[in-house]
N, CA, C and O atoms as a CHARMM CRD file, in Angstrom:
* protein
*
  308
    1    1 UNK  N     -6.77300  19.17800  10.28100 PROA 1      0.00000
    2    1 UNK  CA    -6.35600  18.12500   9.39900 PROA 1      0.00000
    3    1 UNK  C     -4.96400  18.39000   8.83500 PROA 1      0.00000
    4    1 UNK  O     -4.13400  17.48400   8.76400 PROA 1      0.00000
    5    2 UNK  N     -4.71500  19.62300   8.43900 PROA 2      0.00000
    6    2 UNK  CA    -3.43300  19.98300   7.83800 PROA 2      0.00000
    7    2 UNK  C     -2.29200  19.71600   8.80600 PROA 2      0.00000
    8    2 UNK  O     -1.24900  19.19700   8.40800 PROA 2      0.00000
    9    3 UNK  N     -2.47900  20.06500  10.06900 PROA 3      0.00000
   10    3 UNK  CA    -1.44000  19.87800  11.06100 PROA 3      0.00000
   11    3 UNK  C     -1.13800  18.40100  11.28200 PROA 3      0.00000
   12    3 UNK  O      0.02200  18.01700  11.43200 PROA 3      0.00000
   13    4 UNK  N     -2.17500  17.57700  11.30400 PROA 4      0.00000
   14    4 UNK  CA    -1.99300  16.13500  11.49200 PROA 4      0.00000
   15    4 UNK  C     -1.27100  15.54300  10.29100 PROA 4      0.00000
   16    4 UNK  O     -0.36800  14.72200  10.45400 PROA 4      0.00000
   17    5 UNK  N     -1.65600  15.95000   9.09600 PROA 5      0.00000
   18    5 UNK  CA    -1.00400  15.47400   7.87900 PROA 5      0.00000
   19    5 UNK  C      0.47600  15.85500   7.88900 PROA 5      0.00000
   20    5 UNK  O      1.33300  15.03000   7.57300 PROA 5      0.00000
   21    6 UNK  N      0.77300  17.08900   8.24800 PROA 6      0.00000
   22    6 UNK  CA     2.15800  17.54500   8.30000 PROA 6      0.00000
   23    6 UNK  C      2.94900  16.75600   9.35100 PROA 6      0.00000
   24    6 UNK  O      4.10400  16.40200   9.11600 PROA 6      0.00000
   25    7 UNK  N      2.34500  16.48300  10.49000 PROA 7      0.00000
   26    7 UNK  CA     3.00200  15.72200  11.54500 PROA 7      0.00000
   27    7 UNK  C      3.33000  14.30300  11.07100 PROA 7      0.00000
   28    7 UNK  O      4.43200  13.80500  11.29900 PROA 7      0.00000
   29    8 UNK  N      2.37000  13.66000  10.41500 PROA 8      0.00000
   30    8 UNK  CA     2.57800  12.28900   9.92100 PROA 8      0.00000
   31    8 UNK  C      3.71000  12.25500   8.90500 PROA 8      0.00000
   32    8 UNK  O      4.60200  11.41100   8.98400 PROA 8      0.00000
   33    9 UNK  N      3.66700  13.17500   7.95400 PROA 9      0.00000
   34    9 UNK  CA     4.68600  13.19100   6.90000 PROA 9      0.00000
   35    9 UNK  C      6.06300  13.47300   7.48600 PROA 9      0.00000
   36    9 UNK  O      7.03600  12.82300   7.10500 PROA 9      0.00000
   37   10 UNK  N      6.16100  14.42300   8.39900 PROA 10     0.00000
   38   10 UNK  CA     7.45400  14.74600   9.00400 PROA 10     0.00000
   39   10 UNK  C      8.02200  13.56800   9.79800 PROA 10     0.00000
   40   10 UNK  O      9.23900  13.42700   9.91300 PROA 10     0.00000
   41   11 UNK  N      7.15100  12.73300  10.33900 PROA 11     0.00000
   42   11 UNK  CA     7.64000  11.58300  11.09400 PROA 11     0.00000
   43   11 UNK  C      8.20200  10.49000  10.17200 PROA 11     0.00000
   44   11 UNK  O      8.89500   9.58400  10.63400 PROA 11     0.00000
   45   12 UNK  N      7.90500  10.57800   8.87200 PROA 12     0.00000
   46   12 UNK  CA     8.35500   9.56100   7.92300 PROA 12     0.00000
   47   12 UNK  C      9.61600   9.94400   7.15300 PROA 12     0.00000
   48   12 UNK  O     10.28200   9.07000   6.59800 PROA 12     0.00000
   49   13 UNK  N      9.95300  11.21500   7.10900 PROA 13     0.00000
   50   13 UNK  CA    11.04500  11.68700   6.24500 PROA 13     0.00000
   51   13 UNK  C     12.30400  12.00100   7.04700 PROA 13     0.00000
   52   13 UNK  O     12.25600  12.16800   8.26600 PROA 13     0.00000
   53   14 UNK  N     13.42800  12.07900   6.34200 PROA 14     0.00000
   54   14 UNK  CA    14.69900  12.46000   6.96400 PROA 14     0.00000
   55   14 UNK  C     14.88600  13.97000   6.96100 PROA 14     0.00000
   56   14 UNK  O     15.37300  14.53100   7.94200 PROA 14     0.00000
   57   15 UNK  N     14.50900  14.63300   5.88100 PROA 15     0.00000
   58   15 UNK  CA    14.69700  16.06800   5.73300 PROA 15     0.00000
   59   15 UNK  C     13.39000  16.79600   6.06500 PROA 15     0.00000
   60   15 UNK  O     12.61800  17.13700   5.16900 PROA 15     0.00000
   61   16 UNK  N     13.15500  17.02700   7.33800 PROA 16     0.00000
   62   16 UNK  CA    11.89400  17.59500   7.81900 PROA 16     0.00000
   63   16 UNK  C     11.70600  19.06400   7.44000 PROA 16     0.00000
   64   16 UNK  O     10.57600  19.54800   7.36300 PROA 16     0.00000
   65   17 UNK  N     12.81300  19.77400   7.20300 PROA 17     0.00000
   66   17 UNK  CA    12.72900  21.20400   6.89200 PROA 17     0.00000
   67   17 UNK  C     12.07500  21.47400   5.54200 PROA 17     0.00000
   68   17 UNK  O     11.51600  22.55000   5.33300 PROA 17     0.00000
   69   18 UNK  N     12.13800  20.51700   4.62700 PROA 18     0.00000
   70   18 UNK  CA    11.60800  20.70800   3.27400 PROA 18     0.00000
   71   18 UNK  C     10.10200  20.43900   3.20800 PROA 18     0.00000
   72   18 UNK  O      9.45100  20.86200   2.25300 PROA 18     0.00000
   73   19 UNK  N      9.54800  19.76000   4.18000 PROA 19     0.00000
   74   19 UNK  CA     8.13100  19.37700   4.14900 PROA 19     0.00000
   75   19 UNK  C      7.23900  20.61000   4.14100 PROA 19     0.00000
   76   19 UNK  O      7.36200  21.49500   4.98700 PROA 19     0.00000
   77   20 UNK  N      6.33900  20.64600   3.16500 PROA 20     0.00000
   78   20 UNK  CA     5.36900  21.73000   3.06300 PROA 20     0.00000
   79   20 UNK  C      4.01900  21.13000   2.69400 PROA 20     0.00000
   80   20 UNK  O      3.93200  20.25800   1.83000 PROA 20     0.00000
   81   21 UNK  N      2.97100  21.60100   3.35300 PROA 21     0.00000
   82   21 UNK  CA     1.61800  21.12800   3.07200 PROA 21     0.00000
   83   21 UNK  C      0.76800  22.33100   2.68200 PROA 21     0.00000
   84   21 UNK  O      0.61600  23.28000   3.45200 PROA 21     0.00000
   85   22 UNK  N      0.22200  22.27400   1.47900 PROA 22     0.00000
   86   22 UNK  CA    -0.65500  23.34300   0.98100 PROA 22     0.00000
   87   22 UNK  C     -2.08800  22.81900   0.94600 PROA 22     0.00000
   88   22 UNK  O     -2.35000  21.73400   0.42600 PROA 22     0.00000
   89   23 UNK  N     -3.00600  23.59400   1.50200 PROA 23     0.00000
   90   23 UNK  CA    -4.41200  23.19300   1.57400 PROA 23     0.00000
   91   23 UNK  C     -5.23700  24.03800   0.61000 PROA 23     0.00000
   92   23 UNK  O     -5.13500  25.26400   0.59800 PROA 23     0.00000
   93   24 UNK  N     -6.05700  23.36600  -0.19900 PROA 24     0.00000
   94   24 UNK  CA    -6.94300  24.04400  -1.13900 PROA 24     0.00000
   95   24 UNK  C     -8.37100  23.55100  -0.87200 PROA 24     0.00000
   96   24 UNK  O     -8.66200  22.36300  -1.01600 PROA 24     0.00000
   97   25 UNK  N     -9.25100  24.47200  -0.48400 PROA 25     0.00000
   98   25 UNK  CA   -10.62800  24.11500  -0.14600 PROA 25     0.00000
   99   25 UNK  C    -11.56700  24.62500  -1.23200 PROA 25     0.00000
  100   25 UNK  O    -11.52200  25.79700  -1.60700 PROA 25     0.00000
  101   26 UNK  N    -12.41700  23.73300  -1.73300 PROA 26     0.00000
  102   26 UNK  CA   -13.44300  24.09800  -2.70900 PROA 26     0.00000
  103   26 UNK  C    -14.76100  23.49600  -2.22600 PROA 26     0.00000
  104   26 UNK  O    -15.01800  22.30600  -2.41100 PROA 26     0.00000
  105   27 UNK  N    -15.58200  24.32500  -1.61200 PROA 27     0.00000
  106   27 UNK  CA   -16.84000  23.81800  -1.04700 PROA 27     0.00000
  107   27 UNK  C    -16.54600  22.87400   0.09600 PROA 27     0.00000
  108   27 UNK  O    -15.84400  23.23100   1.04200 PROA 27     0.00000
  109   28 UNK  N    -17.08600  21.66200   0.01100 PROA 28     0.00000
  110   28 UNK  CA   -16.82700  20.65100   1.03600 PROA 28     0.00000
  111   28 UNK  C    -15.58600  19.82600   0.72100 PROA 28     0.00000
  112   28 UNK  O    -15.12800  19.05200   1.56200 PROA 28     0.00000
  113   29 UNK  N    -15.04300  19.98100  -0.46400 PROA 29     0.00000
  114   29 UNK  CA   -13.87500  19.19900  -0.86500 PROA 29     0.00000
  115   29 UNK  C    -12.58500  19.90700  -0.48300 PROA 29     0.00000
  116   29 UNK  O    -12.47000  21.12600  -0.60700 PROA 29     0.00000
  117   30 UNK  N    -11.62800  19.13900  -0.02200 PROA 30     0.00000
  118   30 UNK  CA   -10.33000  19.66400   0.38400 PROA 30     0.00000
  119   30 UNK  C     -9.24200  18.87100  -0.31500 PROA 30     0.00000
  120   30 UNK  O     -9.25600  17.64100  -0.30800 PROA 30     0.00000
  121   31 UNK  N     -8.29900  19.58100  -0.91900 PROA 31     0.00000
  122   31 UNK  CA    -7.14300  18.95700  -1.55700 PROA 31     0.00000
  123   31 UNK  C     -5.88600  19.45200  -0.86500 PROA 31     0.00000
  124   31 UNK  O     -5.74200  20.64000  -0.57800 PROA 31     0.00000
  125   32 UNK  N     -4.98200  18.52200  -0.60400 PROA 32     0.00000
  126   32 UNK  CA    -3.69800  18.84600  -0.00300 PROA 32     0.00000
  127   32 UNK  C     -2.59400  18.51300  -0.99800 PROA 32     0.00000
  128   32 UNK  O     -2.62800  17.47000  -1.65000 PROA 32     0.00000
  129   33 UNK  N     -1.62700  19.39700  -1.10800 PROA 33     0.00000
  130   33 UNK  CA    -0.42800  19.14200  -1.88800 PROA 33     0.00000
  131   33 UNK  C      0.72700  19.08700  -0.90000 PROA 33     0.00000
  132   33 UNK  O      1.05800  20.07800  -0.24900 PROA 33     0.00000
  133   34 UNK  N      1.33200  17.90800  -0.80200 PROA 34     0.00000
  134   34 UNK  CA     2.41600  17.68500   0.15000 PROA 34     0.00000
  135   34 UNK  C      3.73000  17.63900  -0.62800 PROA 34     0.00000
  136   34 UNK  O      3.89100  16.83300  -1.54500 PROA 34     0.00000
  137   35 UNK  N      4.65500  18.50000  -0.26000 PROA 35     0.00000
  138   35 UNK  CA     5.96000  18.53700  -0.91100 PROA 35     0.00000
  139   35 UNK  C      7.01400  18.07800   0.08600 PROA 35     0.00000
  140   35 UNK  O      7.10600  18.58600   1.20300 PROA 35     0.00000
  141   36 UNK  N      7.81000  17.09900  -0.34900 PROA 36     0.00000
  142   36 UNK  CA     8.90300  16.57900   0.47100 PROA 36     0.00000
  143   36 UNK  C     10.17000  16.56700  -0.38100 PROA 36     0.00000
  144   36 UNK  O     10.10800  16.75900  -1.59500 PROA 36     0.00000
  145   37 UNK  N     11.30300  16.34300   0.24900 PROA 37     0.00000
  146   37 UNK  CA    12.55900  16.19700  -0.48500 PROA 37     0.00000
  147   37 UNK  C     12.42100  15.00100  -1.42500 PROA 37     0.00000
  148   37 UNK  O     11.80700  13.99200  -1.08000 PROA 37     0.00000
  149   38 UNK  N     12.99700  15.13000  -2.60700 PROA 38     0.00000
  150   38 UNK  CA    12.89200  14.07400  -3.61000 PROA 38     0.00000
  151   38 UNK  C     13.41100  12.73100  -3.08400 PROA 38     0.00000
  152   38 UNK  O     12.88700  11.67800  -3.44900 PROA 38     0.00000
  153   39 UNK  N     14.43000  12.76500  -2.23600 PROA 39     0.00000
  154   39 UNK  CA    14.98900  11.53500  -1.67000 PROA 39     0.00000
  155   39 UNK  C     14.03800  10.88000  -0.67100 PROA 39     0.00000
  156   39 UNK  O     14.14400   9.68000  -0.42200 PROA 39     0.00000
  157   40 UNK  N     13.11400  11.64300  -0.09700 PROA 40     0.00000
  158   40 UNK  CA    12.17000  11.11900   0.89500 PROA 40     0.00000
  159   40 UNK  C     10.83300  10.69900   0.28200 PROA 40     0.00000
  160   40 UNK  O      9.97000  10.16800   0.98100 PROA 40     0.00000
  161   41 UNK  N     10.66400  10.93200  -0.99900 PROA 41     0.00000
  162   41 UNK  CA     9.37700  10.64900  -1.63400 PROA 41     0.00000
  163   41 UNK  C      8.98800   9.17800  -1.51500 PROA 41     0.00000
  164   41 UNK  O      7.82100   8.86200  -1.28400 PROA 41     0.00000
  165   42 UNK  N      9.94600   8.28800  -1.66800 PROA 42     0.00000
  166   42 UNK  CA     9.66600   6.85200  -1.53500 PROA 42     0.00000
  167   42 UNK  C      9.21700   6.46700  -0.13500 PROA 42     0.00000
  168   42 UNK  O      8.40500   5.55700   0.03500 PROA 42     0.00000
  169   43 UNK  N      9.74200   7.15500   0.86300 PROA 43     0.00000
  170   43 UNK  CA     9.35900   6.86700   2.25300 PROA 43     0.00000
  171   43 UNK  C      7.91800   7.27200   2.53100 PROA 43     0.00000
  172   43 UNK  O      7.24600   6.66600   3.36500 PROA 43     0.00000
  173   44 UNK  N      7.45000   8.29000   1.83500 PROA 44     0.00000
  174   44 UNK  CA     6.08500   8.77400   2.05300 PROA 44     0.00000
  175   44 UNK  C      5.08000   7.97000   1.23100 PROA 44     0.00000
  176   44 UNK  O      3.95400   7.74400   1.67600 PROA 44     0.00000
  177   45 UNK  N      5.47300   7.54300   0.05000 PROA 45     0.00000
  178   45 UNK  CA     4.56100   6.80000  -0.81300 PROA 45     0.00000
  179   45 UNK  C      4.54000   5.32400  -0.44100 PROA 45     0.00000
  180   45 UNK  O      3.46900   4.72000  -0.37700 PROA 45     0.00000
  181   46 UNK  N      5.69700   4.74000  -0.19700 PROA 46     0.00000
  182   46 UNK  CA     5.77200   3.34300   0.19500 PROA 46     0.00000
  183   46 UNK  C      5.64000   2.40500  -0.98700 PROA 46     0.00000
  184   46 UNK  O      5.37600   2.83200  -2.11200 PROA 46     0.00000
  185   47 UNK  N      5.82300   1.14500  -0.72400 PROA 47     0.00000
  186   47 UNK  CA     5.73800   0.12200  -1.75900 PROA 47     0.00000
  187   47 UNK  C      4.30500   0.00800  -2.26300 PROA 47     0.00000
  188   47 UNK  O      3.37500  -0.23100  -1.49300 PROA 47     0.00000
  189   48 UNK  N      4.14700   0.18300  -3.56600 PROA 48     0.00000
  190   48 UNK  CA     2.83700   0.12600  -4.23300 PROA 48     0.00000
  191   48 UNK  C      1.84800   1.14100  -3.65500 PROA 48     0.00000
  192   48 UNK  O      0.63500   0.95500  -3.75000 PROA 48     0.00000
  193   49 UNK  N      2.37300   2.21800  -3.05300 PROA 49     0.00000
  194   49 UNK  CA     1.51400   3.27500  -2.53600 PROA 49     0.00000
  195   49 UNK  C      0.83400   2.95500  -1.22300 PROA 49     0.00000
  196   49 UNK  O     -0.13600   3.61400  -0.84900 PROA 49     0.00000
  197   50 UNK  N      1.32700   1.95500  -0.52200 PROA 50     0.00000
  198   50 UNK  CA     0.66700   1.51900   0.72000 PROA 50     0.00000
  199   50 UNK  C      0.67900   2.59400   1.79800 PROA 50     0.00000
  200   50 UNK  O     -0.33400   2.81000   2.46400 PROA 50     0.00000
  201   51 UNK  N      1.80800   3.26900   1.98100 PROA 51     0.00000
  202   51 UNK  CA     1.89400   4.29000   3.01900 PROA 51     0.00000
  203   51 UNK  C      1.03400   5.49700   2.63900 PROA 51     0.00000
  204   51 UNK  O      0.32700   6.04800   3.48200 PROA 51     0.00000
  205   52 UNK  N      1.09800   5.90500   1.36600 PROA 52     0.00000
  206   52 UNK  CA     0.28200   7.03100   0.90700 PROA 52     0.00000
  207   52 UNK  C     -1.20800   6.74300   1.10000 PROA 52     0.00000
  208   52 UNK  O     -1.96200   7.62400   1.51200 PROA 52     0.00000
  209   53 UNK  N     -1.62800   5.52800   0.80700 PROA 53     0.00000
  210   53 UNK  CA    -3.03400   5.16900   1.00000 PROA 53     0.00000
  211   53 UNK  C     -3.41900   5.16800   2.47000 PROA 53     0.00000
  212   53 UNK  O     -4.53800   5.54100   2.82000 PROA 53     0.00000
  213   54 UNK  N     -2.50300   4.75200   3.32900 PROA 54     0.00000
  214   54 UNK  CA    -2.77200   4.78100   4.77100 PROA 54     0.00000
  215   54 UNK  C     -2.90400   6.21800   5.27400 PROA 54     0.00000
  216   54 UNK  O     -3.76900   6.51900   6.09700 PROA 54     0.00000
  217   55 UNK  N     -2.04000   7.10000   4.77500 PROA 55     0.00000
  218   55 UNK  CA    -2.12900   8.50800   5.15200 PROA 55     0.00000
  219   55 UNK  C     -3.46300   9.08200   4.70100 PROA 55     0.00000
  220   55 UNK  O     -4.10900   9.81100   5.45300 PROA 55     0.00000
  221   56 UNK  N     -3.88200   8.76100   3.47900 PROA 56     0.00000
  222   56 UNK  CA    -5.17300   9.23800   2.96900 PROA 56     0.00000
  223   56 UNK  C     -6.33300   8.73100   3.83500 PROA 56     0.00000
  224   56 UNK  O     -7.28900   9.46600   4.08400 PROA 56     0.00000
  225   57 UNK  N     -6.25000   7.48800   4.28800 PROA 57     0.00000
  226   57 UNK  CA    -7.30600   6.91300   5.12300 PROA 57     0.00000
  227   57 UNK  C     -7.40600   7.65500   6.46100 PROA 57     0.00000
  228   57 UNK  O     -8.50700   7.95700   6.92100 PROA 57     0.00000
  229   58 UNK  N     -6.27700   7.94400   7.07500 PROA 58     0.00000
  230   58 UNK  CA    -6.27200   8.65600   8.36100 PROA 58     0.00000
  231   58 UNK  C     -6.84700  10.05800   8.19800 PROA 58     0.00000
  232   58 UNK  O     -7.66900  10.49100   9.00600 PROA 58     0.00000
  233   59 UNK  N     -6.41800  10.77000   7.15300 PROA 59     0.00000
  234   59 UNK  CA    -6.89000  12.13700   6.94300 PROA 59     0.00000
  235   59 UNK  C     -8.38900  12.14100   6.61900 PROA 59     0.00000
  236   59 UNK  O     -9.11600  13.02000   7.08300 PROA 59     0.00000
  237   60 UNK  N     -8.85100  11.18400   5.84000 PROA 60     0.00000
  238   60 UNK  CA   -10.27700  11.10600   5.53200 PROA 60     0.00000
  239   60 UNK  C    -11.09000  10.82600   6.79400 PROA 60     0.00000
  240   60 UNK  O    -12.20400  11.33100   6.93400 PROA 60     0.00000
  241   61 UNK  N    -10.54900  10.02800   7.71000 PROA 61     0.00000
  242   61 UNK  CA   -11.24300   9.74200   8.96700 PROA 61     0.00000
  243   61 UNK  C    -11.36000  10.99900   9.82500 PROA 61     0.00000
  244   61 UNK  O    -12.31000  11.13400  10.59600 PROA 61     0.00000
  245   62 UNK  N    -10.40800  11.91500   9.69900 PROA 62     0.00000
  246   62 UNK  CA   -10.44800  13.16500  10.45900 PROA 62     0.00000
  247   62 UNK  C    -11.36200  14.20600   9.82900 PROA 62     0.00000
  248   62 UNK  O    -11.66800  15.22500  10.44800 PROA 62     0.00000
  249   63 UNK  N    -11.79300  13.95700   8.61700 PROA 63     0.00000
  250   63 UNK  CA   -12.60700  14.91300   7.86800 PROA 63     0.00000
  251   63 UNK  C    -13.98800  15.05800   8.49900 PROA 63     0.00000
  252   63 UNK  O    -14.73300  14.08400   8.61000 PROA 63     0.00000
  253   64 UNK  N    -14.32200  16.26600   8.90700 PROA 64     0.00000
  254   64 UNK  CA   -15.62400  16.50400   9.53600 PROA 64     0.00000
  255   64 UNK  C    -16.62000  17.16800   8.58600 PROA 64     0.00000
  256   64 UNK  O    -17.79900  17.29700   8.91600 PROA 64     0.00000
  257   65 UNK  N    -16.15200  17.58900   7.40700 PROA 65     0.00000
  258   65 UNK  CA   -17.04800  18.27800   6.47000 PROA 65     0.00000
  259   65 UNK  C    -17.82900  17.30600   5.59500 PROA 65     0.00000
  260   65 UNK  O    -18.71700  17.72400   4.85200 PROA 65     0.00000
  261   66 UNK  N    -17.51300  16.01800   5.67300 PROA 66     0.00000
  262   66 UNK  CA   -18.16900  14.97600   4.89500 PROA 66     0.00000
  263   66 UNK  C    -17.99300  15.16700   3.39700 PROA 66     0.00000
  264   66 UNK  O    -18.75200  14.61100   2.60300 PROA 66     0.00000
  265   67 UNK  N    -17.00500  15.94000   3.01500 PROA 67     0.00000
  266   67 UNK  CA   -16.64700  16.10000   1.61200 PROA 67     0.00000
  267   67 UNK  C    -15.48200  15.17200   1.28900 PROA 67     0.00000
  268   67 UNK  O    -15.07300  14.35700   2.11600 PROA 67     0.00000
  269   68 UNK  N    -14.96400  15.30400   0.10000 PROA 68     0.00000
  270   68 UNK  CA   -13.83500  14.47900  -0.31900 PROA 68     0.00000
  271   68 UNK  C    -12.52400  15.14200   0.08900 PROA 68     0.00000
  272   68 UNK  O    -12.41500  16.36700   0.14400 PROA 68     0.00000
  273   69 UNK  N    -11.53800  14.30600   0.37100 PROA 69     0.00000
  274   69 UNK  CA   -10.20400  14.78300   0.69300 PROA 69     0.00000
  275   69 UNK  C     -9.23300  14.11700  -0.28300 PROA 69     0.00000
  276   69 UNK  O     -9.20200  12.89300  -0.41100 PROA 69     0.00000
  277   70 UNK  N     -8.44700  14.94100  -0.96500 PROA 70     0.00000
  278   70 UNK  CA    -7.43800  14.43100  -1.87500 PROA 70     0.00000
  279   70 UNK  C     -6.06300  14.85600  -1.40500 PROA 70     0.00000
  280   70 UNK  O     -5.88800  15.94400  -0.85700 PROA 70     0.00000
  281   71 UNK  N     -5.08100  13.98000  -1.62800 PROA 71     0.00000
  282   71 UNK  CA    -3.71500  14.28500  -1.24800 PROA 71     0.00000
  283   71 UNK  C     -2.80500  13.93900  -2.41800 PROA 71     0.00000
  284   71 UNK  O     -2.85500  12.83100  -2.95300 PROA 71     0.00000
  285   72 UNK  N     -1.97200  14.90000  -2.80700 PROA 72     0.00000
  286   72 UNK  CA    -0.99200  14.69000  -3.86700 PROA 72     0.00000
  287   72 UNK  C      0.38400  14.88800  -3.26200 PROA 72     0.00000
  288   72 UNK  O      0.61800  15.85100  -2.53200 PROA 72     0.00000
  289   73 UNK  N      1.30400  13.96300  -3.57200 PROA 73     0.00000
  290   73 UNK  CA     2.65300  14.04000  -3.04500 PROA 73     0.00000
  291   73 UNK  C      3.61300  14.45200  -4.14700 PROA 73     0.00000
  292   73 UNK  O      3.60100  13.87800  -5.23600 PROA 73     0.00000
  293   74 UNK  N      4.45100  15.45400  -3.86300 PROA 74     0.00000
  294   74 UNK  CA     5.45000  15.96400  -4.80600 PROA 74     0.00000
  295   74 UNK  C      6.83200  15.87600  -4.18500 PROA 74     0.00000
  296   74 UNK  O      7.00400  16.01300  -2.97400 PROA 74     0.00000
  297   75 UNK  N      7.81600  15.64400  -5.05300 PROA 75     0.00000
  298   75 UNK  CA     9.20900  15.66400  -4.61600 PROA 75     0.00000
  299   75 UNK  C      9.83900  17.00200  -4.97000 PROA 75     0.00000
  300   75 UNK  O      9.61300  17.53000  -6.05900 PROA 75     0.00000
  301   76 UNK  N     10.61800  17.54300  -4.06400 PROA 76     0.00000
  302   76 UNK  CA    11.29700  18.81800  -4.27200 PROA 76     0.00000
  303   76 UNK  C     12.78900  18.55200  -4.41400 PROA 76     0.00000
  304   76 UNK  O     13.37700  17.85800  -3.58500 PROA 76     0.00000
  305   77 UNK  N     13.40000  19.09200  -5.44800 PROA 77     0.00000
  306   77 UNK  CA    14.83800  18.85800  -5.68100 PROA 77     0.00000
  307   77 UNK  C     15.68000  19.66300  -4.75300 PROA 77     0.00000
  308   77 UNK  O     16.90800  19.58800  -4.81200 PROA 77     0.00000
């Protein structure tokens, strides 16, 4: 899941070197913290969060543990 999330995010941003995905697993629940360049944050979130919600939907569909998956997006200066 982490690799797919990183691939999707890198395909949306201009500064691919800054992209970092941190995975935190607690039981069946998985949380991802995605860090991108501050200038690329809008490209990942999209208008009214549409792109971010689409990314969450894809990652949840890949989830095989049947737990919850959370994704938080951060901008890096």
